[in-house]
C-alpha positions in Angstrom: 14.7 -13.0 -47.4 16.2 -14.1 -44.2 18.5 -12.3 -41.9 22.1 -12.8 -41.3 22.5 -12.4 -37.9 24.2 -15.1 -35.6 21.9 -17.5 -33.5 23.1 -16.5 -30.2 21.2 -18.0 -27.3 19.8 -15.9 -24.7 20.8 -17.4 -21.5 22.0 -16.3 -18.1 25.7 -17.0 -18.5 26.0 -14.0 -20.5 24.7 -11.9 -17.7 26.9 -13.7 -15.2 30.1 -13.3 -17.3 29.1 -9.5 -18.2 29.4 -8.8 -14.5 32.3 -11.2 -13.8 34.5 -9.3 -16.7 33.1 -5.7 -16.3 32.3 -5.2 -12.9 34.3 -7.3 -10.8 35.1 -4.4 -8.7 31.2 -3.4 -7.9 29.8 -4.8 -4.6 26.9 -6.8 -3.1 26.3 -5.6 0.6 24.4 -8.1 2.7 22.8 -7.2 6.3 23.5 -10.0 8.8 22.6 -10.6 12.4 26.4 -10.0 12.8 26.9 -7.0 10.7 27.2 -6.0 7.1 29.4 -8.5 4.7 30.7 -6.8 1.6 31.8 -8.7 -1.5 33.0 -7.8 -4.9 31.4 -9.1 -7.9 34.8 -10.5 -9.0 34.9 -12.7 -5.6 30.9 -13.3 -5.8 31.5 -14.9 -9.3 34.2 -17.1 -8.4 32.0 -18.3 -5.5 29.5 -19.0 -7.7 31.3 -20.8 -10.2 32.4 -22.9 -7.1 28.8 -23.4 -6.2 28.3 -24.9 -9.6 30.7 -27.5 -8.6 29.0 -28.1 -5.1 25.9 -29.1 -7.3 27.8 -31.4 -9.5 29.6 -32.7 -6.2 26.2 -33.4 -4.6 24.8 -35.3 -7.7 22.1 -32.8 -8.4 20.6 -33.9 -11.7 20.9 -32.5 -15.0 17.6 -30.2 -14.8 17.4 -31.0 -10.9 15.5 -28.3 -9.1 17.3 -26.5 -6.6 15.1 -24.9 -3.9 16.4 -22.0 -1.6 14.7 -21.3 1.6 16.5 -17.8 2.4 16.3 -14.0 2.8 17.9 -11.5 0.1 21.4 -12.2 0.6 24.5 -12.4 -1.7 24.9 -16.1 -1.0 21.0 -16.3 -2.2 22.3 -14.3 -5.4 25.2 -17.0 -5.9 22.1 -19.6 -6.2 20.3 -17.5 -8.4 23.0 -17.8 -11.0 24.9 -21.2 -10.1 22.0 -23.1 -10.3 20.3 -22.0 -13.9 24.3 -21.6 -15.3 24.8 -25.4 -14.7 21.3 -26.3 -16.4 19.6 -26.9 -13.4 16.3 -25.1 -12.0 16.4 -22.7 -9.3 13.0 -22.7 -7.3 12.8 -20.4 -4.2 10.3 -21.5 -1.7 8.1 -18.7 -0.2 9.1 -19.0 3.4 5.7 -17.1 4.1 3.6 -20.0 2.6 1.5 -22.1 5.2 3.4 -25.2 5.9 1.2 -27.3 4.1 1.6 -25.4 0.9 5.5 -25.3 1.3 5.2 -29.1 1.6 3.0 -29.3 -1.8 5.4 -26.8 -3.7 8.5 -29.0 -3.0 7.1 -32.1 -4.0 5.1 -30.8 -7.0 8.5 -29.1 -8.1 10.3 -32.6 -7.0 13.4 -30.5 -5.5 16.4 -32.4 -4.9 18.4 -29.9 -2.7 17.4 -27.3 -0.5 19.6 -24.3 0.5 18.7 -22.5 4.1 19.6 -19.8 5.9 20.4 -20.9 9.2 18.0 -18.4 10.8 15.2 -20.0 9.0 16.3 -23.5 9.8 14.1 -24.0 12.8 10.7 -23.2 10.5 11.9 -25.7 7.7 13.2 -28.6 9.7 9.6 -29.8 10.8 8.8 -30.1 6.9 11.7 -31.9 5.8 10.3 -35.5 6.6 7.5 -34.4 4.1 9.7 -33.3 1.3 9.7 -36.7 -0.5 12.4 -35.9 -3.3 14.8 -33.8 -1.1 18.0 -35.6 -0.3 20.3 -32.6 0.5 20.1 -29.8 3.1 22.5 -27.0 3.0 23.0 -24.7 5.7 24.0 -20.9 5.0 25.6 -19.2 7.9 23.5 -15.9 8.4 24.7 -15.3 12.1 21.5 -15.8 13.7 19.3 -19.1 14.8 20.2 -22.9 15.4 20.4 -25.9 13.3 18.2 -28.7 14.8 20.7 -31.5 15.6 19.3 -34.2 13.3 17.5 -34.2 9.8 15.0 -36.9 8.8 16.3 -40.1 7.4 17.3 -40.1 4.1 18.3 -36.2 4.4 22.0 -35.3 4.2 22.9 -31.9 6.1 25.7 -30.0 4.8 27.6 -26.5 5.6 27.8 -24.2 2.7 31.0 -22.9 3.4 32.5 -26.2 3.7 31.1 -27.4 0.4 32.1 -24.2 -1.3 35.9 -24.7 -0.3 36.1 -28.2 -1.2 34.6 -27.7 -4.7 36.2 -26.6 -7.8 35.1 -23.6 -10.0 33.2 -24.9 -13.1 32.4 -23.4 -16.6 29.1 -22.2 -17.4 27.6 -23.5 -20.5 23.9 -23.1 -21.5 23.0 -23.8 -24.8 19.3 -24.0 -25.1 17.6 -20.6 -24.3 14.3 -22.1 -24.0 15.2 -24.9 -21.1 14.0 -23.9 -17.9 16.6 -21.6 -15.6 13.8 -21.2 -12.8 10.2 -21.6 -11.1 8.3 -19.8 -8.9 4.8 -20.5 -7.3 1.9 -18.5 -7.0 1.1 -17.3 -3.4 -2.0 -19.6 -3.4 -4.7 -17.6 -2.0 -7.1 -20.5 -3.0 -6.3 -23.8 -3.5 -2.7 -24.8 -4.2 -0.2 -22.6 -5.3 0.8 -23.0 -9.2 4.0 -23.6 -10.6 5.3 -20.8 -13.1 8.4 -21.8 -15.1 10.7 -19.3 -16.7 13.4 -19.9 -19.3 16.6 -18.7 -19.9 15.2 -16.8 -22.9 12.2 -15.0 -21.0 14.4 -14.2 -17.9 16.9 -12.8 -20.4 14.4 -10.6 -22.2 12.5 -9.7 -19.0 16.1 -8.4 -17.6 16.2 -6.2 -20.5 12.6 -5.0 -20.1 13.8 -4.1 -16.4 16.6 -2.3 -17.7 14.8 0.1 -20.0 14.1 3.5 -19.1 10.5 2.6 -19.3 11.0 -0.3 -16.7 12.7 0.0 -13.4 15.5 1.3 -15.2 18.5 0.3 -12.8 21.9 1.4 -14.3 25.6 0.8 -13.4 25.8 3.9 -11.0 22.9 2.7 -9.0 22.9 1.4 -5.5 19.8 -1.2 -5.6 17.9 -2.1 -2.4 15.4 -5.1 -3.4 13.1 -4.8 -0.4 11.0 -7.4 -2.3 12.3 -10.8 -1.6 14.3 -13.2 -3.7 11.5 -15.8 -2.6 8.8 -14.2 -4.4 8.6 -13.5 -8.2 12.2 -13.2 -8.8 12.7 -10.2 -6.6 10.8 -8.1 -9.5 13.9 -9.0 -11.8 16.3 -6.7 -9.9 18.5 -9.3 -9.0 19.0 -10.3 -12.5 19.2 -6.7 -13.6 21.6 -5.3 -11.1 24.1 -8.0 -12.1 23.6 -7.6 -15.7 24.0 -3.7 -15.5 26.9 -3.8 -12.7 24.7 -1.9 -9.9 25.8 -2.4 -6.5 23.2 -4.5 -4.8 22.4 -3.7 -1.0 20.7 -6.9 0.5 18.6 -6.1 3.6 18.8 -9.9 4.9 16.0 -10.7 7.5 15.7 -7.0 8.8 12.7 -5.6 7.2 11.8 -3.3 9.9 10.8 0.1 9.0 13.6 1.3 11.2 16.2 -1.2 9.6 15.3 -0.1 6.0 15.5 3.7 6.6 18.8 3.3 8.2 19.9 1.1 5.3 19.0 3.6 2.7 20.8 6.3 4.3 24.0 4.6 5.2 24.5 3.0 2.0 23.4 5.9 -0.1 20.9 3.6 -1.8 19.4 5.3 -5.0 16.9 2.8 -6.2 14.5 1.0 -3.6 11.8 -1.2 -4.4 8.9 -3.1 -2.1 5.3 -3.3 -1.5 3.1 -0.5 -0.4 2.9 -1.9 3.4 6.5 -1.5 3.6 7.0 2.2 2.6 3.9 2.9 4.9 6.0 1.7 7.6 9.5 3.6 6.5 7.7 6.9 5.9 7.7 8.4 9.7 11.1 6.6 10.0 12.5 8.8 7.5 12.3 11.8 9.7 15.7 13.5 10.1 17.5 11.2 7.8 19.5 12.1 4.7 17.9 9.9 2.1 19.0 12.4 -0.9 20.6 9.6 -2.6 17.3 8.1 -3.5 16.3 8.9 -7.2 13.4 6.0 -7.4 11.1 4.2 -5.4 9.0 1.5 -7.4 6.3 0.0 -5.7 4.1 -3.1 -6.7 2.3 -6.1 -5.5 -0.9 -4.0 -4.6 -2.3 -0.3 -5.6 -0.1 2.6 -4.0 -2.6 4.9 -2.5 -2.4 8.4 -3.7 -1.8 9.8 -0.2 1.2 7.4 0.4 2.9 8.5 -3.0 2.4 12.3 -2.3 3.5 11.7 1.3 6.9 10.8 0.0 6.8 13.8 -2.5 6.1 16.1 0.5 9.0 14.6 3.1 11.7 13.8 0.6 10.8 15.5 -2.8 10.3 12.0 -4.6 7.0 10.4 -5.1 6.6 6.6 -5.1 5.9 5.2 -8.4 4.0 2.1 -9.6 4.7 -1.0 -11.5 2.6 -4.0 -11.8 2.8 -7.8 -12.5 2.4 -11.1 -11.4 4.5 -14.3 -10.7 3.0 -15.2 -14.4 4.6 -12.1 -16.2 8.1 -12.6 -14.6 7.0 -10.5 -12.9 7.1 -6.6 -14.4 4.6 -6.0 -17.3 4.2 -2.0 -16.8 6.0 0.8 -15.1 4.5 4.0 -14.0 6.9 6.5 -15.8 5.1 9.9 -16.9 6.1 10.5 -20.3 7.4 13.7 -21.6 4.2 15.2 -23.3 2.2 14.7 -20.3 5.0 15.9 -17.8 4.8 19.2 -19.7 1.1 19.7 -19.7 0.0 18.1 -16.1 0.1 20.2 -12.8 1.2 18.6 -9.5 -2.2 17.4 -9.0 -2.4 15.9 -12.5 0.9 14.2 -12.2 -0.2 12.9 -9.1 -3.4 11.3 -10.3 -1.3 9.5 -13.1 0.9 7.9 -10.6 -2.2 6.3 -9.3 -2.0 4.1 -12.5 0.4 1.3 -12.9 2.0 3.2 -15.8 2.4 1.7 -19.4 3.2 -1.8 -20.7 6.9 -2.2 -21.0 8.7 -2.8 -24.2 7.8 -6.5 -25.0 4.4 -6.7 -23.4 0.9 -6.3 -25.1 -2.1 -5.5 -23.0 -5.7 -5.2 -23.7 -9.0 -5.2 -21.7 -12.0 -7.2 -22.5 -15.8 -7.4 -20.9 -15.8 -9.6 -18.1 -19.0 -11.0 -19.4 -18.9 -11.0 -23.4 -15.2 -11.2 -23.8 -15.4 -8.3 -26.2 -12.5 -6.1 -26.6 -12.9 -2.8 -24.9 -11.4 0.8 -26.2 -8.6 2.5 -24.6 -10.6 5.5 -23.4 -9.7 5.4 -20.0 -13.4 4.8 -18.8 -14.3 1.4 -20.0 -13.4 -1.5 -17.4 -12.5 -5.1 -18.2 -10.4 -7.7 -17.5 -6.8 -7.1 -18.3 -5.1 -9.4 -20.3 -1.5 -9.5 -21.6 1.1 -11.6 -23.8 4.7 -11.1 -24.3 7.9 -13.2 -24.3 8.2 -13.5 -20.7 4.5 -14.0 -19.7 3.6 -17.7 -19.2 1.6 -19.9 -21.5 0.9 -22.6 -18.9 1.2 -23.8 -15.4 3.9 -26.6 -14.5 1.8 -30.0 -14.4 -1.2 -28.4 -13.5 -4.7 -29.0 -14.8 -6.1 -25.7 -13.9 -4.1 -24.1 -16.9 -6.9 -23.5 -19.4 -8.8 -21.1 -17.3 -6.2 -19.0 -16.9 -5.4 -18.3 -20.7 -7.6 -17.5 -23.5 -8.0 -19.5 -26.7 -5.9 -16.7 -28.6 -3.0 -17.0 -26.2 -3.4 -14.2 -23.8 -2.9 -14.6 -19.8 -6.2 -13.7 -18.0 -4.6 -11.6 -14.9 -7.9 -11.6 -13.0 -7.3 -7.8 -12.7 -10.0 -5.2 -13.6 -8.5 -2.3 -15.3 -9.1 0.7 -17.7 -6.6 1.7 -20.0 -6.3 5.4 -21.4 -5.5 6.6 -25.1 -1.9 7.0 -23.6 -1.5 3.4 -22.8 -1.8 4.3 -18.9 -3.3 1.2 -17.3 -5.5 2.0 -14.4 -6.3 -0.9 -11.9 -9.6 -0.9 -10.8 -10.1 -4.0 -8.7 -9.7 -7.9 -8.9 -12.5 -9.7 -10.7 -12.9 -11.9 -7.2 -12.9 -8.6 -5.4 -14.9 -6.2 -7.3 -18.5 -5.5 -5.8 -21.5 -5.6 -7.6 -24.2 -3.1 -6.3 -27.5 -3.2 -8.0 -26.1 -4.2 -11.3 -23.3 -1.6 -11.1 -19.5 -2.4 -10.0 -17.9 -0.6 -7.1 -14.0 -0.9 -6.9 -12.9 -1.9 -4.0 -9.5 -0.8 -4.7 -10.3 2.6 -5.4 -12.5 3.1 -2.2 -9.9 2.0 -0.3 -7.3 4.3 -1.6 -9.9 7.3 -0.7 -10.4 5.8 3.1 -6.6 5.8 3.3 -6.2 9.4 2.7 -7.8 10.1 5.7 -5.3 11.4 8.1 -6.3 9.1 11.1 -6.3 5.9 8.9 -3.3 3.7 8.7 -4.8 0.8 6.3 -8.3 0.2 5.0 -9.6 -2.8 3.2 -13.2 -3.0 1.6 -15.1 -6.1 0.9 -18.4 -6.9 -0.7 -21.2 -8.4 1.7 -24.6 -9.8 0.9 -27.6 -7.1 0.7 -31.4 -8.0 0.3 -31.9 -5.2 -2.2 -28.5 -4.4 -3.8 -27.0 -7.9 -4.0 -23.7 -6.6 -2.6 -22.9 -3.5 -0.5 -19.4 -2.5 0.7 -17.9 -3.1 4.1 -14.8 -0.8 5.1 -12.5 -2.5 7.4 -10.5 0.2 9.1 -7.1 0.4 10.9 -6.4 3.6 12.8 -3.1 5.1 13.2 -1.7 4.8 16.6 -2.9 7.6 18.7 -5.7 8.6 16.4 -9.6 8.2 16.8 -12.5 8.2 13.9 -15.8 7.1 13.9 -17.8 5.7 10.8 -19.5 9.1 10.5 -16.0 10.4 10.1 -15.0 8.4 7.5 -18.3 8.5 5.3 -18.3 12.4 5.7 -14.6 12.4 4.3 -15.6 10.3 1.5 -18.5 12.5 0.4 -17.7 14.2 -2.6 -14.4 12.0 -3.5 -16.4 9.1 -4.5 -20.0 8.5 -6.0 -22.7 8.8 -3.3 -23.7 5.2 -4.0 -20.2 4.0 -3.2 -20.2 5.1 0.2 -19.7 2.0 2.6 -22.9 0.9 4.0 -20.8 0.3 7.3 -17.1 0.6 8.6 -15.7 -1.7 11.3 -12.6 -0.8 13.2 -10.1 -3.7 13.5 -6.4 -3.9 14.9 -4.9 -5.1 11.8 -5.7 -6.2 8.2 -4.6 -9.7 7.7 -1.8 -10.0 4.8 -1.1 -12.5 2.2 2.3 -14.4 2.1 3.5 -11.4 -0.3 2.1 -8.6 1.8 -1.2 -8.0 0.1 -4.3 -7.6 2.1 -6.3 -10.8 2.3 -9.7 -10.0 1.3 -10.6 -13.8 1.5 -9.4 -13.9 5.4 -11.8 -10.8 5.8 -14.6 -12.2 4.1 -14.3 -15.2 6.1 -14.1 -13.2 9.3 -17.0 -11.2 8.4 -19.2 -14.0 6.7 -22.0 -13.7 9.4 -22.0 -10.0 9.6 -25.0 -8.2 8.7 -25.1 -4.9 7.1 -27.4 -2.1 8.0 -30.2 -1.7 6.1 -31.9 1.5 7.1 
């Protein structure tokens, strides 16, 4: 027996028209070099429809890739909907990729047009002559920077506002929920970045997952600050979710300085702010003396949140940082760290703090499992067994775009191999132990570099710490701790090792500690262990 429900396509025009009709009086605030710009959802929607007309006027093909090279702004949000709602494919370019990687992804995706913020034009211009398929460059005036006089031959340069003024608004109509809506490329720490293509259906369902109480859970009453960039992993779905529920959006533009973000949270009465741990490490001291009582949630992801950092926020503002987890391949949010009621009732503050060091439970719609790295055997949810985390669901990638590397990332039965080593407890809370490529194998036993880093960063003198495994003649590998001290603080190797005693197993203690000025970061703000391994490739650990 079949159900008798309508076959209604899950497409982005529904999210757009909902904001246009129901939340026309809510606002998007953008920070620019010239000050704040505020636009209502009603005016934003009219501009977005005109932008759809611009894409028609430029002759962008039916499923043409529309690239962006931009900060988090209202104009970028217009592109987030105008491209997919006119049956094109949005392609945010990660401005922090290496130049050769940017050229690769633009050509691999076959971008036809690039929309660029004026403040980023000088960064983009030297690459344009190598963009084989791009015919149009559209400059968006964000109040800073200069546009070079000429573009390479074959590229037409346009002004965003002039195109918008001359265009007519269009109706949005997408019939096939399975057609591509947008694409993002992985950060490419090894080899070329890989393309992940999101469908309208997957984006719609991911938006609902983010909106759920067990997700990031924005509502119409929120003022959402996505510090996580729109050019990386869909801004964690917050750009779509805020529009869908009618939340005000506070766009930080290019000023991601700790002082600027702290001031923005206070002045705009932000209620939900999302970003990576390195952002919140910098913001914490800037909160001193500020009224940030409007905040109700600080979801954090991208890398493990040290317990000390989350607790420092709880102590300063009464609100801990909570973790979420995901990847470009998971749209990206796949788990979120809410504490369920039965555990909240029985755990003390220390127990809750410890639970917040997990990345939470899988979102509604996501299945998770852990399997033994060596045998592929599925492991129990007992909080002890560790294996590779694998996930599946309607917003999880099934393959990479036009890439022969796809099979190695997916199991024969259709699960995504995340590359994360994790354990899962009986309540379904996922604890990330390490990356499969970063875990340290010492004497046949595993040492979690992530857990060791988090314990080191609990030391009051330590700002950041990254741990890598180096060859050892007896144990195969042993840990080297790379430590950045807080300004004005001092510590020795002995201080760090002594601090760790009793906090980790004795055989986990690093064989050596080196103090460095800064830890290299990837394009999305994660510690770059690859760069550290290259830097210390010839370093010899003490053996005595």
